[in-house]
VOMI-470773 format. One record per residue: residue number from 1; z, x, y of N, C-alpha, C in turn; residue in one letter. Coordinates in Angstrom, 1 decimal. Atoms other than C-alpha are relative to their C-alpha. Example, Ala and Ser with C-alpha at 12.3 -4.5 7.8 and 13.67 -1.06 7.14 Angstrom:
<nodes>
(node 1 (0.0 0.9 -1.2) (7.8 12.3 -4.5) (0.0 0.9 1.2) "A")
(node 2 (0.0 -0.9 -1.1) (7.1 13.7 -1.1) (0.8 -0.8 1.1) "S")
</nodes>
This chain:
<nodes>
(node 1 (0.8 -1.2 -0.2) (-0.5 61.8 -22.0) (0.4 1.1 -0.9) "M")
(node 2 (-0.5 -1.1 0.8) (1.7 64.2 -24.0) (-0.4 -0.3 -1.5) "K")
(node 3 (0.4 0.3 1.3) (0.9 62.4 -27.2) (-1.5 0.3 -0.2) "K")
(node 4 (1.5 -0.3 0.1) (-2.9 62.6 -26.5) (-0.2 1.5 -0.1) "L")
(node 5 (0.2 -1.4 0.0) (-2.6 66.3 -25.8) (0.5 0.6 -1.4) "L")
(node 6 (-0.5 -0.5 1.3) (-0.6 66.9 -29.0) (-1.0 -0.4 -1.1) "A")
(node 7 (1.0 0.4 1.0) (-3.2 65.0 -31.1) (-1.2 0.9 0.2) "I")
(node 8 (1.2 -0.9 -0.2) (-6.0 67.0 -29.5) (0.2 1.4 -0.5) "F")
(node 9 (-0.3 -1.3 0.5) (-4.3 70.3 -30.2) (0.0 0.0 -1.5) "I")
(node 10 (-0.1 0.0 1.5) (-3.6 69.3 -33.8) (-1.4 -0.1 -0.6) "T")
(node 11 (1.4 0.1 0.6) (-7.3 68.3 -34.4) (-0.7 1.3 0.2) "V")
(node 12 (0.7 -1.2 -0.3) (-8.6 71.4 -32.8) (0.4 1.2 -0.9) "V")
(node 13 (-0.5 -1.1 0.8) (-6.3 73.7 -34.8) (-0.2 -0.2 -1.5) "L")
(node 14 (0.0 0.2 1.4) (-6.4 72.0 -38.2) (-1.3 -0.6 -0.6) "F")
(node 15 (1.3 0.6 0.5) (-9.9 70.4 -38.4) (-0.9 1.1 -0.7) "L")
(node 16 (0.8 -1.0 0.7) (-11.7 73.7 -39.3) (0.6 0.3 -1.4) "P")
(node 17 (-0.6 -0.3 1.3) (-9.2 74.3 -42.1) (-0.2 -1.1 -1.0) "L")
(node 18 (0.2 1.1 0.9) (-9.7 70.8 -43.5) (-1.4 0.0 -0.6) "A")
(node 19 (1.4 -0.1 0.5) (-13.4 71.5 -44.0) (-0.3 1.3 -0.7) "F")
(node 20 (0.1 -1.3 0.7) (-12.8 74.8 -45.8) (-0.4 1.2 0.8) "G")
(node 21 (0.2 -1.2 -0.9) (-13.3 77.1 -42.9) (1.3 0.7 0.2) "Q")
(node 22 (-1.3 -0.7 -0.2) (-10.7 79.8 -42.8) (-0.1 0.7 1.4) "S")
(node 23 (-0.1 -0.8 -1.3) (-9.5 81.7 -39.7) (-0.2 1.5 -0.3) "E")
(node 24 (0.2 -1.4 0.3) (-10.1 85.0 -41.5) (-1.3 0.5 0.6) "E")
(node 25 (1.2 -0.5 -0.6) (-12.6 87.2 -39.7) (-0.9 0.6 -1.1) "K")
(node 26 (0.9 -0.5 1.0) (-15.7 88.3 -41.5) (0.2 1.5 -0.1) "E")
(node 27 (-0.2 -1.4 0.3) (-15.5 91.7 -43.1) (-1.4 0.7 0.0) "R")
(node 28 (1.4 -0.5 -0.1) (-18.8 93.3 -41.9) (0.0 1.4 -0.7) "S")
(node 29 (0.0 -1.4 0.6) (-17.7 96.8 -43.2) (0.3 -0.1 -1.5) "W")
(node 30 (-0.2 0.1 1.5) (-17.0 95.5 -46.7) (-0.8 -1.2 -0.5) "L")
(node 31 (0.9 1.1 0.3) (-20.0 93.3 -47.4) (-0.2 -0.3 -1.5) "D")
(node 32 (0.3 0.2 1.4) (-20.5 93.9 -51.1) (1.2 -0.4 -0.8) "D")
(node 33 (-1.1 0.5 0.9) (-18.1 91.8 -53.2) (-0.3 0.4 -1.4) "Y")
(node 34 (0.3 -0.5 1.4) (-17.8 93.3 -56.7) (0.9 -0.7 -1.0) "L")
(node 35 (-0.8 0.8 0.9) (-15.5 90.7 -58.3) (1.4 0.3 0.1) "G")
(node 36 (-1.4 -0.2 0.1) (-11.9 90.6 -59.2) (0.4 1.0 -1.1) "R")
(node 37 (-0.5 -0.9 1.0) (-10.1 93.4 -60.9) (1.1 -0.7 -0.8) "L")
(node 38 (-0.9 0.9 0.8) (-8.5 91.3 -63.6) (-0.3 0.1 -1.5) "S")
(node 39 (0.2 0.1 1.4) (-7.9 91.1 -67.3) (-0.2 -1.4 -0.5) "K")
(node 40 (0.3 1.4 0.4) (-8.6 87.4 -67.2) (-1.4 -0.2 -0.5) "N")
(node 41 (1.3 0.1 0.7) (-11.5 86.9 -69.6) (-0.7 -1.3 0.3) "K")
(node 42 (0.6 1.3 -0.2) (-12.2 83.3 -68.4) (-0.3 -0.2 1.5) "F")
(node 43 (0.4 0.2 -1.4) (-12.4 83.7 -64.6) (-1.4 0.4 0.2) "A")
(node 44 (1.4 -0.3 -0.1) (-16.0 83.7 -63.5) (-0.3 1.3 0.8) "P")
(node 45 (0.3 -1.2 -0.7) (-15.7 86.6 -61.1) (0.9 1.2 -0.4) "D")
(node 46 (-0.9 -1.0 0.6) (-13.4 88.7 -63.3) (-0.9 1.2 -0.5) "S")
(node 47 (0.7 -1.2 0.6) (-14.4 92.3 -64.3) (0.2 0.1 -1.5) "T")
(node 48 (-0.3 0.0 1.4) (-13.2 91.4 -67.8) (-0.8 -1.2 -0.7) "S")
(node 49 (0.8 1.1 0.6) (-15.5 88.3 -68.3) (-1.3 0.5 -0.5) "N")
(node 50 (1.2 -0.6 0.6) (-18.1 89.4 -70.8) (-1.3 -0.7 0.4) "K")
(node 51 (1.2 0.8 -0.3) (-20.5 86.7 -69.7) (-0.2 -0.1 1.6) "F")
(node 52 (0.1 0.1 -1.5) (-19.9 87.1 -65.9) (-0.9 1.1 0.6) "G")
(node 53 (0.8 -0.9 -0.7) (-21.9 89.0 -63.4) (0.7 1.4 0.2) "V")
(node 54 (-0.7 -1.2 -0.3) (-19.2 91.6 -62.7) (0.4 0.8 -1.2) "Y")
(node 55 (-0.4 -0.7 1.2) (-18.6 92.7 -66.3) (-1.3 0.5 -0.7) "D")
(node 56 (1.3 -0.3 0.7) (-22.3 93.0 -67.3) (-0.4 1.4 0.2) "S")
(node 57 (0.5 -1.4 -0.1) (-23.7 96.4 -68.1) (-1.3 0.1 0.6) "R")
(node 58 (1.4 0.1 -0.6) (-27.0 95.2 -66.6) (0.0 -0.5 1.4) "F")
(node 59 (0.0 0.5 -1.4) (-25.9 93.7 -63.3) (0.1 1.1 1.0) "S")
(node 60 (-0.1 -1.1 -1.0) (-26.5 95.8 -60.2) (1.3 -0.1 0.8) "P")
(node 61 (-1.3 0.1 -0.7) (-23.1 94.5 -58.8) (1.2 0.3 -0.9) "K")
(node 62 (-1.1 -0.3 0.9) (-21.1 95.6 -61.8) (0.5 1.4 0.1) "S")
(node 63 (-0.6 -1.3 0.0) (-18.7 98.5 -61.8) (-0.1 0.6 -1.4) "I")
(node 64 (0.1 -0.5 1.4) (-19.4 98.8 -65.6) (-1.5 0.3 -0.3) "K")
(node 65 (1.4 -0.3 0.2) (-23.2 99.3 -65.2) (-0.2 1.5 0.3) "N")
(node 66 (0.1 -1.5 -0.2) (-23.8 103.1 -65.7) (-1.2 0.3 0.9) "P")
(node 67 (1.2 -0.3 -0.8) (-27.1 102.8 -63.7) (0.1 -0.5 1.4) "F")
(node 68 (-0.2 0.5 -1.4) (-25.8 101.0 -60.6) (0.7 1.0 0.8) "S")
(node 69 (-0.7 -0.9 -0.9) (-24.4 102.8 -57.6) (1.5 -0.1 -0.1) "I")
(node 70 (-1.4 0.3 0.1) (-21.0 101.3 -58.3) (0.6 0.5 -1.3) "Y")
(node 71 (-0.5 -0.4 1.3) (-20.7 102.3 -61.9) (-0.4 1.4 -0.5) "G")
(node 72 (0.6 -1.3 0.4) (-22.6 105.6 -62.1) (0.9 1.1 0.4) "S")
(node 73 (-0.8 -1.2 -0.3) (-20.6 108.8 -62.3) (-0.9 1.0 0.8) "A")
(node 74 (0.8 -0.9 -0.8) (-23.6 110.6 -60.7) (0.1 -0.3 1.5) "A")
(node 75 (-0.2 0.4 -1.4) (-23.0 108.7 -57.4) (1.4 0.5 0.4) "Q")
(node 76 (-1.3 -0.6 -0.3) (-20.2 111.0 -56.3) (0.7 -0.7 1.2) "S")
(node 77 (-0.7 0.7 -1.2) (-19.6 109.1 -53.0) (0.7 -1.3 -0.5) "E")
(node 78 (-0.7 1.2 0.4) (-18.7 106.0 -55.0) (1.0 0.3 -1.1) "F")
(node 79 (-1.0 -0.3 1.1) (-16.9 107.7 -58.0) (1.2 0.7 0.5) "S")
(node 80 (-1.2 -0.7 -0.4) (-14.6 109.9 -56.1) (0.2 0.2 1.5) "S")
(node 81 (-0.1 -0.3 -1.4) (-15.2 109.9 -52.4) (0.5 -1.1 0.9) "G")
(node 82 (-0.5 1.0 -1.0) (-14.4 108.0 -49.2) (-0.7 -1.4 -0.2) "Y")
(node 83 (0.7 1.2 0.1) (-17.0 105.4 -50.0) (0.2 -0.8 -1.4) "N")
(node 84 (-0.3 0.7 1.3) (-15.6 104.3 -53.4) (0.5 -1.4 0.3) "S")
(node 85 (-0.4 1.4 -0.2) (-14.9 100.6 -53.8) (1.5 -0.1 0.3) "P")
(node 86 (-1.4 0.2 -0.4) (-11.7 99.3 -52.2) (0.5 -1.2 -0.8) "Q")
(node 87 (-0.7 1.1 0.6) (-9.2 97.0 -53.8) (0.9 -0.7 1.0) "I")
(node 88 (-0.8 0.8 -0.9) (-7.6 94.2 -51.8) (0.7 -1.1 -0.7) "R")
(node 89 (-0.8 1.1 0.6) (-4.9 91.8 -52.9) (-0.5 -1.3 0.6) "G")
(node 90 (0.4 1.3 -0.5) (-5.5 88.1 -52.5) (0.7 -0.4 1.3) "A")
(node 91 (-0.6 0.2 -1.3) (-3.1 88.2 -49.6) (-0.5 0.9 1.1) "D")
(node 92 (0.6 -0.9 -0.9) (-5.3 90.8 -47.9) (0.6 1.4 0.1) "G")
(node 93 (-0.7 -1.3 0.0) (-3.0 93.8 -48.6) (-1.0 1.0 -0.7) "N")
(node 94 (0.9 -1.0 0.5) (-5.0 97.0 -49.1) (0.8 0.7 -1.2) "Y")
(node 95 (-0.6 -0.5 1.3) (-4.3 98.4 -52.7) (-0.6 1.3 -0.4) "L")
(node 96 (0.5 -1.3 0.4) (-6.3 101.6 -52.7) (-1.5 0.0 -0.3) "G")
(node 97 (1.4 -0.1 0.3) (-9.7 102.8 -53.8) (-0.2 0.2 -1.5) "R")
(node 98 (0.3 0.0 1.5) (-11.2 102.3 -57.3) (-0.9 1.2 -0.3) "L")
(node 99 (0.8 -1.1 0.5) (-12.2 105.8 -58.4) (0.9 0.9 -0.9) "N")
(node 100 (-0.7 -0.8 0.9) (-11.2 108.6 -60.7) (0.6 1.3 0.6) "K")
(node 101 (-0.5 -1.2 -0.7) (-10.0 111.1 -58.1) (1.5 0.1 -0.2) "N")
(node 102 (-1.4 -0.1 0.3) (-6.6 112.2 -59.3) (0.8 0.6 1.2) "R")
(node 103 (-0.7 -0.6 -1.1) (-5.9 114.0 -56.0) (-0.2 -0.8 1.3) "F")
(node 104 (0.3 0.8 -1.2) (-7.2 111.4 -53.5) (1.2 -0.8 0.5) "G")
(node 105 (-1.2 0.7 -0.5) (-4.5 109.9 -51.3) (-0.1 -1.5 -0.2) "A")
(node 106 (0.2 1.4 0.2) (-6.0 106.4 -51.6) (-0.4 -0.4 -1.4) "D")
(node 107 (0.5 0.2 1.3) (-7.1 106.7 -55.2) (1.1 -0.7 -0.9) "S")
(node 108 (-0.9 0.6 1.0) (-5.5 104.4 -57.9) (0.2 0.9 -1.2) "I")
(node 109 (-0.1 -0.9 1.1) (-5.9 107.3 -60.3) (1.0 1.1 0.3) "S")
(node 110 (-0.9 -1.0 -0.4) (-3.5 109.5 -58.3) (1.4 -0.4 -0.4) "N")
(node 111 (-1.3 0.5 0.4) (-0.2 109.2 -60.2) (1.2 0.3 1.0) "P")
(node 112 (-1.1 -0.3 -1.0) (1.8 110.6 -57.2) (-0.3 -0.7 1.3) "F")
(node 113 (0.4 0.7 -1.3) (0.0 108.6 -54.5) (0.6 -1.4 0.1) "G")
(node 114 (-0.6 1.3 -0.3) (1.0 105.4 -52.9) (-0.7 -1.1 -0.8) "R")
(node 115 (0.7 1.1 0.7) (-1.7 103.3 -54.7) (-0.2 0.3 -1.5) "Y")
(node 116 (0.1 -0.3 1.4) (-1.6 105.0 -58.1) (1.3 0.2 -0.7) "G")
(node 117 (-1.3 -0.3 0.6) (2.1 105.6 -58.7) (0.5 -1.3 -0.7) "S")
(node 118 (-0.5 1.1 0.8) (3.8 103.4 -61.3) (1.3 -0.5 0.6) "K")
(node 119 (-1.3 0.4 -0.7) (6.8 103.1 -58.9) (-0.3 -0.7 1.4) "F")
(node 120 (0.3 0.5 -1.3) (5.0 102.0 -55.7) (-0.2 -1.5 0.0) "S")
(node 121 (0.2 1.5 0.0) (5.1 98.3 -54.7) (-1.5 -0.4 0.3) "P")
(node 122 (1.4 0.3 -0.3) (1.4 98.6 -53.5) (-0.9 0.5 -1.1) "D")
(node 123 (0.8 -0.5 1.0) (0.1 99.9 -56.8) (-0.3 -1.0 -1.1) "S")
(node 124 (0.3 0.9 1.2) (-1.7 98.0 -59.6) (0.5 0.6 -1.3) "I")
(node 125 (-0.5 -0.6 1.2) (-0.2 100.5 -62.0) (1.5 -0.2 -0.2) "N")
(node 126 (-1.4 0.2 0.1) (3.4 99.4 -61.3) (0.2 -1.3 -0.9) "N")
(node 127 (-0.2 1.2 0.9) (4.4 97.1 -64.3) (1.0 -1.0 0.5) "P")
(node 128 (-1.0 1.0 -0.6) (7.2 95.5 -62.2) (-0.4 -0.5 1.3) "Y")
(node 129 (0.4 0.4 -1.3) (5.3 95.1 -59.0) (-0.8 -1.3 0.1) "G")
(node 130 (0.8 1.3 -0.3) (3.4 92.1 -57.5) (-1.4 0.2 -0.6) "K")
(node 131 (1.4 -0.2 0.3) (0.0 93.6 -58.3) (-0.2 0.7 -1.4) "Y")
(node 132 (0.1 -0.6 1.3) (0.7 95.3 -61.7) (0.7 -0.7 -1.1) "G")
(node 133 (-0.8 0.6 1.0) (3.1 93.0 -63.5) (-0.9 -0.9 -0.9) "S")
(node 134 (0.7 0.9 0.9) (1.7 91.2 -66.6) (0.3 -1.5 0.2) "P")
(node 135 (-0.4 1.4 -0.2) (3.3 88.0 -65.3) (-0.3 -0.5 1.4) "Y")
(node 136 (0.2 0.4 -1.4) (2.4 87.9 -61.6) (-1.4 -0.6 0.1) "S")
(node 137 (1.3 0.6 -0.2) (-0.5 85.6 -60.6) (-0.9 0.9 0.9) "P")
(node 138 (0.8 -0.9 -0.9) (-1.6 88.4 -58.1) (-0.3 1.3 -0.7) "Y")
(node 139 (0.1 -1.3 0.7) (-1.7 91.1 -60.8) (-1.4 0.2 -0.6) "S")
(node 140 (1.2 -0.4 0.7) (-4.7 93.0 -62.2) (0.2 0.0 -1.5) "A")
(node 141 (-0.3 -0.1 1.5) (-3.0 93.2 -65.6) (0.4 -1.3 -0.7) "T")
(node 142 (-0.3 1.3 0.6) (-2.2 89.5 -66.1) (-1.2 -0.6 -0.5) "N")
(node 143 (1.3 0.7 0.6) (-4.7 87.9 -68.5) (-0.2 -1.4 0.5) "P")
(node 144 (0.1 1.3 -0.5) (-4.1 84.6 -66.8) (0.1 -0.1 1.5) "Y")
(node 145 (-0.1 -0.1 -1.4) (-4.1 85.7 -63.2) (-1.0 -0.9 0.7) "A")
(node 146 (0.9 0.9 -0.8) (-5.5 83.2 -60.7) (-0.4 0.6 1.3) "T")
(node 147 (0.2 -0.6 -1.3) (-5.3 85.4 -57.6) (0.0 1.5 -0.1) "E")
(node 148 (0.1 -1.5 0.2) (-6.2 88.9 -58.9) (-0.6 0.7 1.2) "A")
(node 149 (0.6 -0.8 -1.1) (-7.1 91.7 -56.5) (-1.5 0.0 0.0) "P")
(node 150 (1.5 0.0 -0.1) (-10.7 91.7 -55.2) (-0.5 1.4 0.2) "K")
(node 151 (0.6 -1.3 -0.2) (-13.0 94.7 -55.2) (-1.2 -0.2 1.0) "I")
(node 152 (1.0 0.0 -1.0) (-15.2 95.4 -52.2) (-0.6 1.4 0.1) "Y")
(node 153 (0.6 -1.3 -0.1) (-17.7 98.2 -51.7) (-0.6 0.1 1.4) "A")
(node 154 (0.6 -0.2 -1.3) (-18.6 99.6 -48.3) (-1.5 0.1 0.0) "P")
(node 155 (1.4 0.0 0.0) (-22.2 99.1 -47.4) (-0.6 1.2 0.8) "T")
(node 156 (0.5 -1.1 -0.7) (-22.6 102.0 -45.0) (1.0 1.2 -0.3) "V")
(node 157 (-0.9 -1.1 0.2) (-21.2 105.5 -45.6) (0.9 0.2 1.2) "P")
(node 158 (-0.9 -0.3 -1.1) (-18.1 106.3 -43.6) (0.4 1.5 -0.1) "Q")
(node 159 (-0.3 -1.4 -0.1) (-17.6 109.9 -42.6) (1.3 0.3 0.7) "Y")
(node 160 (-1.2 -0.3 -0.7) (-14.0 109.9 -41.6) (0.3 -0.9 1.2) "G")
(node 161 (-0.3 0.9 -1.1) (-14.4 107.5 -38.7) (-0.7 -1.3 -0.2) "M")
(node 162 (0.6 1.4 0.3) (-14.9 103.7 -39.1) (-1.1 -0.2 1.0) "P")
(node 163 (1.2 0.4 -0.9) (-18.3 102.6 -37.7) (-0.9 1.1 0.2) "G")
(node 164 (0.9 -1.1 -0.2) (-19.9 106.0 -37.8) (-0.7 0.2 -1.3) "L")
(node 165 (0.8 -0.1 1.2) (-22.7 105.9 -40.3) (-0.8 1.3 -0.2) "S")
(node 166 (0.7 -1.3 0.1) (-24.4 109.2 -39.5) (0.7 1.0 0.8) "D")
(node 167 (-0.7 -1.0 -0.7) (-22.5 112.3 -38.6) (-0.9 0.8 1.0) "P")
(node 168 (1.0 -0.7 -0.9) (-25.7 113.8 -37.0) (-0.1 -0.7 1.3) "G")
(node 169 (0.1 0.8 -1.2) (-25.7 111.0 -34.4) (1.2 0.4 0.9) "S")
(node 170 (-1.2 -0.4 -0.8) (-22.2 112.1 -33.2) (-0.3 1.4 0.6) "L")
(node 171 (0.3 -1.3 -0.6) (-23.4 115.7 -32.8) (-1.1 -0.1 1.0) "L")
(node 172 (1.0 0.2 -1.0) (-26.5 114.6 -31.0) (0.6 -0.5 1.4) "D")
(node 173 (-0.7 0.6 -1.2) (-24.3 112.6 -28.5) (0.8 1.1 0.7) "D")
(node 174 (-0.8 -1.0 -0.6) (-22.1 115.6 -28.0) (-0.8 1.1 0.7) "L")
(node 175 (0.8 -1.0 -0.5) (-24.9 118.1 -27.4) (-1.0 -0.4 1.0) "W")
(node 176 (1.0 0.6 -0.9) (-27.0 115.8 -25.2) (0.2 0.5 1.4) "E")
(node 177 (-0.3 -0.3 -1.4) (-25.2 116.8 -22.0) (0.1 1.5 0.3) "D")
(node 178 (-0.1 -1.5 -0.2) (-25.3 120.6 -22.5) (-1.1 0.5 0.8) "T")
(node 179 (1.1 -0.4 -1.0) (-27.2 122.5 -19.8) (-1.0 1.0 -0.7) "P")
(node 180 (1.0 -1.0 0.6) (-28.9 125.0 -22.2) (-0.7 -0.6 -1.2) "Y")
</nodes>
């Protein structure tokens, strides 16, 4: 009976993994995948592949397209704000926001911040770290990286609170019970 129970538990736990299904939860708040931040010119989803979707100046999902919402400097919410694309390591570690804001706490352009400093272990700018070394397979600067950081863009604006897409709706809820 114990052997039957052990076999059943093994099948239930490992069968989904055998067919390519992962146990990772869906990221509903980061739906738009924008490729891998990598210098690998041969990876199909790299932002350095000239023939790929994510390096094209004409693709709507490219951060290099000046007319898309992800590559345009006119779209301030994506170029410097809270809704700028996020960078996540292959291991799921948050690596900051991809924008040019030199004062943003989460920006990779902030030389004194956690994600922009050349001394931080969570920075892609650290030449000796896991995500910035030219020799690490998880690095954005390795031209042969196989597990470079991924770029995701939020699909709904976030105004300081996750899940809140419209700040007016919060105010409406607050003022709904007022007597006057």
